[in-house]
N, C-alpha and C positions, 0 to 999 in steps of 0.2 A: 713154523713157519717160513715155508720157504720163498713166497714169494709175497710182494706185496701189491694186488692191484690199487691205482689211483682210485680216488673217492665218488669218480663217477661211476663205478658200478654200486648202482642201486641197491640189486635185491637179489638174496638166492635160495631158490627153490629147489628141492631132491627128489628124485622121482627117480624110478626104477623099469627101463628098457635095455631092449637089444636090439643091436645095428649091426648088419654086416658094414667088413672094411674092405680094401684095396689099396695097393701101393702107393706113392705121389711123391713130389716135389713142388714144382713151381707151375701156378694153375692161374692163367688168366682169368680174369671175370669171364670172360666169353666162351670159355671152356665147357663141356660137358662133363660130368662129375666121372667119366669112365675114361677122360682122357687127359692126366696129368702130366705134365711135359717140365722137363727139365731143363734150369734157369741158366745153366751154362756150367763153368768148371767150378768148385769148391774153392772158394776164397782161402788163400795164403792166410795162415795164422801170421801176419806180417808182425815183427818185431816192433817198432817203434811203437809211432800214434796209437797204430792199431794194435793188439796183442792179439786176441786170437778170435779163433771165427766159429763162435758157437752161442746159441741163446740159451744152454743149458742150466738147469738149476745150480746153482751152487751157493755152499754157505758164504756168508756176506765175510770179505776181508777181517780179517783179524786186526781188529785196532787194539793199540796199546795206549788207551789212554794218560796222558799223566794226571797229576792231580789239579784241578781247577785253577788257572790261574788268579790271583788278588785282582779281579777287576769289580769293579762297582756295576752290580748287575742294572741295567736300565730298570725302569719301571713301565713294564709296556703296555700298549692300548690293545694289542691284540693278541692272542697267543698262537701263533700258526702252529702247525703241527704237520708231519710229513702225512702223502695220501693215506687216507684210510682202508683198508680192507672192508668188502663188504660187511656194511651193518645186521644185517639180517643173518642169521646162526642156522645151520644144519637141526633139521628136526631131529636126527639121530646121527649118530658115530658113522663115518662114512671113511673111506681109503679115498675117495676124490674130494678134492678142496678147492676154492676161487684160488688158491694160491698154487697150484697146479696150471694155471691158464694165464697166459700172457696173449693179449690183444695188440696190435699192433695196426697202425699208430695210435699213437696217444699223447694230448686226446681225441676222440671221434669226431668229425666233422661231417655233414651231410656230403655224399658223394666220394667218400673213401672207400679204396681198395683197400681190404678187411686181411690180413696174415693175422694166424693165430698159431700158438706153440702151447704145444700141450705135454706135461711131466709130471706123469703120476708117479708117486714115491710106491713101489710095488716094493720092498725090499721085504727080505722075509714069507711075501706073499706069493712071485711066481720067481721061479729058478732063472739063471742069469742066462742059460744058452736056451731058453724060449720064450725070452723074454719079445724078441722079435714076431713072436706067434699072437702078440696083443695089438689088438683091433682098435681105433678111435677113428669115431666119424665126429663131425660137426656141422652144423646148420645154423644157418645166421639169418635172420626173418625167413624163413622160407626156404632159400635157397642152398642147395645141396641137398640128401649128405654129399660130403665130403669125406673122402676115407682114405685110410693110409695104415700102416703099423707103425709099433715103437722102434727107433732107430737111432744108435751113437752118433747123432748130427752133432754134442759138442765135444769140446777136447777135453772134458774129464771124462766122456766114456759115458754120459747120463743119460739113459734113455729118453725119445720125445718124439711126441706125432709134428710134424712142422707143415701147417697150408700156406703155400707162400700167393698172397693175393687170389683171394678165393672167390671173394663175392663181391660187387659193388654196391653201396649203400647208394637209396635211392635219393635226390637230391631235395624230396622233399615229402615233408610226414610221414615217414616209414610205416608207423603203424596206426599213423592217426591219434598218435595218444600221446596231448602235449603235455610239459613239465615243465619245471622252473626256466627261467629267462628265454623261454621261447623254445625252447629245444625239443627234440623228439626222443623215442626210444627206439632198442633195436632188441632183439630176442636172441641171444646163444647160446642154444644146445651142442653140451657135449658128452659123447656116451664114449665108454671104456669097455669092450668085452675081454674077458681073461681068454686066456688057451684052452682049450677042451680038457677035461679033465682035474681042471682047479677051481676047487670053490672059494670063492672069495667068503668075507667074513658076511655073517648074517645083519641084514638091514632092517629092523623094523621090528623085528623079530623072526621070523623063517624065512621070509624073503631071503634068495641069492641070487645071483645072475648079474648083468651089465651091470653097469651105475652109470646116472644120467645127471649132468649139473646142468641147469638152466641158470643164465645170467642177463639179468636186465642191463642194458649200458645207455647210458646217457649220452646222446647223439647233438653236437651242437650245430645250430642253422649257418651256413655258408658265409653268410654278413655278417656274424661273429669272429671269422677268422686273422687273427691277427698276419700285421704285413711282416715279412714281404712273399709270404706265400701264394695270396692271392691272385697276384699279377706273376707268378715264379713260374718259369718254363726251359725249358732244357735247350741251351744254345752250344754253340761249338766255333773256337777260331784253332787256327793250323800254325803251327814255327815248322822250322827244321826237326824231324825225327819224331813231331809229337802231335797232338790234338789233346786242347783243353778244352773240357767241358764243362759249363758253369751255368748257374740258375741265374735268369735277369733277374733285375730288382732286389740282388745280391751284395754282398760287400764284396765276393769276387768278381762281377761284373765289373765292381766302380773300379776295382784295382788291379784289374785284368793288365794291364801296358804291367805292370811292376812283377805280376805273377809268369807274366810272357817270359820276362827277361828273368825271374828264379828259374824257371823251369828249363830254361835254355841252357842254364850255366852246370844246375844239377845234370844234365842229359849229358853235358859234355864232359865232366867228370867220370862219372861211372862207365861211359861206352868207352873212354880212355882206360879205363882198368880191365872192363870185359870184353871190349870191340864192340865195330857198329853192329848192326842190326838194317834189316833192308826193312822192315818191319816198321810201321807207325806206331808206339805209344800212346794209348789214350790213360788220360788223366781226367779225372769225374772230381769237381771242387764242390765239398760238399756244405751246406749253409748253417751245421751244425758239428759239434763233437759225439762223435761214435769211438768207444774203445777210448785209446790212448792219443788218437786224432788222426788214424788210418789205416786204411786197410789193402789189401791185392792181392788179382789173379794170375793167371798166366794170362792172360788177356784185357787187365785194365788195373789203373791204379786208381784209388780212392783217397783223398785229401779232405780232412776237416776245414773250415776256413769263414769261421762266422765274425761278426768283429767281437763277439763275448766266449772268446775263447780261456777255458780255465784249464783248456790242457796245455800241455809244456812243449808245444813242438814248433820248430822254427823252418819257416819253408822251406830251405834250401837244403839243409839237413835230415826233414821225414822226406823231401823228393829226392833225395839221392836213396835213403832204405827204399824208400819203396820200388823204385826202379830198378833196384839190385835182385827184389824178387821177382821183378818183372821180365830180367836179361840177366840170372844168374845161370840159364840153360847153356849159357855160350862154354862155362867152364866145368858142364856136367854136375851144377849142383842141384838137378831137380828133385833128386831122389834122396839127396843128404837129409839126416836128421835136422828136426826143429833147430836143436843145438847150431850145428854147424850154417845154417841159411839163416838165421838169427843173429847170432853173430856175426857172418860175414855182412850184412846189410848196416849193422850198427858200425864196424872195424870200415867202412869204405865211406861211409857217411860220416867218418870222423868224429861220431858221439850217439849216443840215443834220441834224442832228443834236440839235442844243440851241439853246438863245438863243446868238446871236453879234452880233458887228457886221460884218457879210458886207461892208460899204466898207472898213472898213481893213483887214479880214482881206487881201482883196484887194488891195489894196497895198502890204500885205506880200510877197503873193506877187512879186510886181514884183522884188524886191529877194532871188529865189532861181533856180534853172535850172530851175524846174519849169512855170513859164507857158506855155500852149499857143497860137498864133498862132486866133485865131477863123476861117480858112480848111482848118483843120485839123479844128478842137474840133466845128462842124458836121456831118464825115464819122466814122461809126463812133465815136458820141459816147462807148457805153458800153466802147468797147473803151482809151479814154485812162484816165490813172491819176485811181481812182475820185473822191476830193476834190478833187483840182483840179477836174476837169470841171465838176463839180455848183457848185462857189463863181465857176469864171469865169461859170457858165451863168446863177446868179441876180443877179449883179452884173450881165449886160445885159441881164436883165428889169427889174433897177430901175431904172437910167439909161433906160431906155426911159420906164417912169413917171414919174419925177421930173423927167425932161426933157421929155420931152412930152406927160406926161400919161396915164389911165387910157385913154382913148378910143383912144389910139393903141396900146395892146397889144391891145385888142379886134379892131384894123384891121389887126393882124401878124397873128393869128391866124386870122381869118377868112378872109384872101386865102389861106391853106392849104387848105382845104375842099374845092374842085373841083379841086386839084391833084394827079394823079399823080406817081408816079416818085418816086426817092430821097430822102432829107431835104434832100439839097444842094438838090434841084432846090425844094422847098417853100421850103425860104429863103431862097432868090431871090426867089422873087416874094412872099413876105412885105417881104423888105427893098425889094423894088419900091413894094408898097403903101402903104409910108413914104416913098417918093421920096428913099431911100438907095442909091447906085449901087453897094455893093460892101461884102463882108463885110469888106473892108479900112479902107474910108471909115468904116462904123459901128466897127469895133475902134480907130480917130486917134481917135475923140470919147470912146468909153470909154475910154480911157487917158488924155486929159486929164481927164477927170471924175476918176477916181482920184487922179490926182495932184494935184488942187484943195484937197482938205480929208478931214478925217476925215467920220467916222459916228458920231453929228452931227459939226458941225462941231469942237466943243472934246471931242470924243473922243481920248483916249490912242492912240497908235500902235500896231498890233498887233506882239506879240513875232514876228519873221522866226524866232528859233531854237524857240521853241512850236509854230509852224505847223511846220517843217522834221520835229522832233519827231512831231508829230501825225500827218503821213504817214507816218511810217514806221513807228509803230505802229499804224496800218491797214493797210499792207503786210502787216508781221509778222502780224497776225490773219489775211488773206487766207493767207499762209503756212500758217500753221495749221489752217486748214480744208483745204487741199492735203492736207498731212501726214497730219491724225488725223481730220478730218469730212469729206470731199469731198462729202457729202449738201448739207453745210451753204456750201457755197463757190458766188457769185451766178452763175457760170457752169459750172463742175462737177456741180452739183447739178439739180436740178427742181425747179422751183416748184408746185406739186401746190393744185390745186382744192381749197379748204379746204371751199366749200359741195359741192363733190360728193364729196370725206369725209365731210360730214358726211350727206349722203343715202345713203351707202353702210354708214354707221357705220364706218368706217375712221380710227383715232386715231393710228395706230402712226409714219406719216412726218410727225407734227406734231408729237411728246411724245420718240421716241427720238433720243438723243443718245447720246454715247459718255460712260460713268461710270465708268470705269477710272481710278487715279492718276495715269498719264501727263497724259492730255486735261485732267482737273478739274486739274490743277497749272497748264498753262499759259494757261487758261479762270481759274482765281484770278487769274494776276500780268498778261493782258490787261484784266480788268476794274479792277485798281491804275490801270494807265495810265492808261481809262477817264476814272478816278477824278482822275488828277493833272490831265490835261487840263481836265475841268471846273476844278478849284482853280487852272488856269494856273501848277502846281508846277512848275517847271522843271527845279530837277535833280533831284528824285523821277523825274519823265518819262524822264529821262535815263539815269538809273539801271534802268527800267523797259524800254525800248526796247533798249539797249545787252545787257540780260540774256534778251532775249527771242531778237534776232537770235544772239547766240552758241549759246542753245538749238537754235535752228531746223537752225543751220550745222553744228554740232559734236557735237548730241545734248546733251538736258538733263543729263547728270551735268556736263558744261562750264560749268555755270550758277550761280548761287548761290539765286537768288530763286525759279527756277523748280522748283531743285531740292528748297528748302526747301517751297514747296507742293505738288510732289509727293509727299513723306515727312510732312505733315500729313495729305495726301489720304487717303494711306492709313493712317495711326493710326485718323483721323474713319470711315473707310469698315468701321474694323475694330471699330468701337464703334456700327456700324448712324446713324453721322450721312451725310450729303453734304454736304461745303460748299459754300456758296454767294456767298462775299465773304470777302475776307482782306485785314486795314489792318496797314502796320505799326504800331507801340507809338510813341507820342510819345514823345520827339522825334522827329520823321522823319530818317534819315539824310540828308545831303547831299552823300557819296562814299558808295564801293563797300567800303572801309576801315571807314567806321564804320558802315555796313552790317552787315562781317563780327563787329565786337563787339557788335551789339543781338541781333541772333537771336531776336525775340519781336514774336508777332504777336496781333493781335483775329482771330476766326475768326468767321464767321456762317452757322451750319448750320442744315441740315433733318433732324428726325428721321426716318428710314426706316422706323419702327415705327407712328410718328402722321403722316404725311404730311399736312400740308404744315407742321406746325408750325415754326417758325423759335427757334433760342435763341442766344443771345451765348457766346462762350467765349475763352479766353486759349489762347494754343499756345507754349508756354517749352520751351527745351532744356537737360534736365536730366541730367546725365552722359552726354550724346552722343546721348537720346533725344528724341524730341520729347513731351512731354506736356499733353492736353489738361483744361483747367479749367473747368467750367461756371460762367458771372457770372451771365447772366438769360435769361429767356424775353422773345422779342419779338413784339407782339402780330401785324406786317404787316412786310411788306418795304421796307427803305428806298430810294427813289427818289431 
């Protein structure tokens, strides 16, 4: 199973039809089926917070859970599970399944602009050089058919048919079929037609031909949409060199003065290195985590800024990183290999997600099994372990600048401007421009430089255990996204253009996220782990990572931290509070046994009745139940 569509998919019906298809990309709801238009430049696979620019199916990140910590397993009163696949099974074996279809946004509400990603696994059925002849057509509640062919949209090169904002769901009674909780249903039909001369396996006997999948989707009523989405609209403010676009009623609007100041500082720092630009840079502040927290194109920068931010971003760092992607053309880097562009962004931001000693951290990486040979790293850069790849890329750039000078980096980048082909080809051209004979030769120099000294020379060595735990935390974060929020995953979701979303007055894909106790609980514990990384609190980080891995592998009821967070979230939601941050009360437990004894937390929460006002509460276990007590109002988010 390659995808897990959330539980609102109620029914699967399999039949066989033939449908013609045509090319496509972005399709406004008002467009005709024959007039697909381009949404703008393909986003860069930005380094930091936002990693990849693809929504292609990919195996879940490999987690290596350690044995379960000795936690006293709570006696659950509910047994939450990850969103389930459709319960109805196909009548016959088929090569197109619900796991091959992703619907955005999710969950669905009336009035949504629907996007669809179809990623059939045709391995062994269609030759690689003929995949682009495979036609995919979709209809949604009678709208369409909309058609395109498979293309390698994702960074892993997997073929997909992607339909952006192709249809708008009516705001009342769709098919007239009323289901649970006052919702309605929508019917999505997906048909895949293979190239001429290729016969698919028989379906139900002798029948061969195009395959069609029919999914029945639950659509919630508009009035059930949680805040801040119902009141969210795109707004903009302008400062020196920048336009900040934000959603009304969101954390970004509440903290706008602080964000303007942070943006100005980041812009000043990056233009000081890359040069001023006459163009105004557009920054879009999103009210949900996407990828690792940010992404960019040649025209705009997108940054995640929700209150419950389980991604490890610090605002100035991520802004610097994404602004580098927006402005690195000034030194000729627009066609440089991904390793170079991402490494430059991390280097100039002075850290990947937050300020950090890159050289010392990379030296610590050499004491782990995670180091990636440079010759391998440059190929399929985004498919390697994310944090390792970005760290290694950054120190390659740091080595070139500090050992050979800034002009050498400019030469390195400019050598790729007129070179076609894959990253590896342009990488060789860049090496030749610096008279470096091979990747191995550069790697030998970088490794020797890493082993010479710290960063700076008198810096303490970076703790390899802290690094190892951070990598496991980030893999757990992506594991959570795959299981509970696929649209957020940097390969599973779609990195929508916020500029086009603002033009069409679409907000759902930039604000909607899981808001039930189970995913909220996971996100609160992930955010606790990010705080432990920032503070270099290894014992707490070890507890968090082990608990998350157990919860992902065995279910949240097998954990303690995640289960506590889920129960606290449920109690808060019942009182119209949405938790955004969970902290263990002092002293912070050093062991699982100490954690079991403490069972008390501080909770930051947003008032659902006066969004986005924040309050600080305590959460205490009283006679087996969680009791929330209000402590104070918080004027703005703590970042």
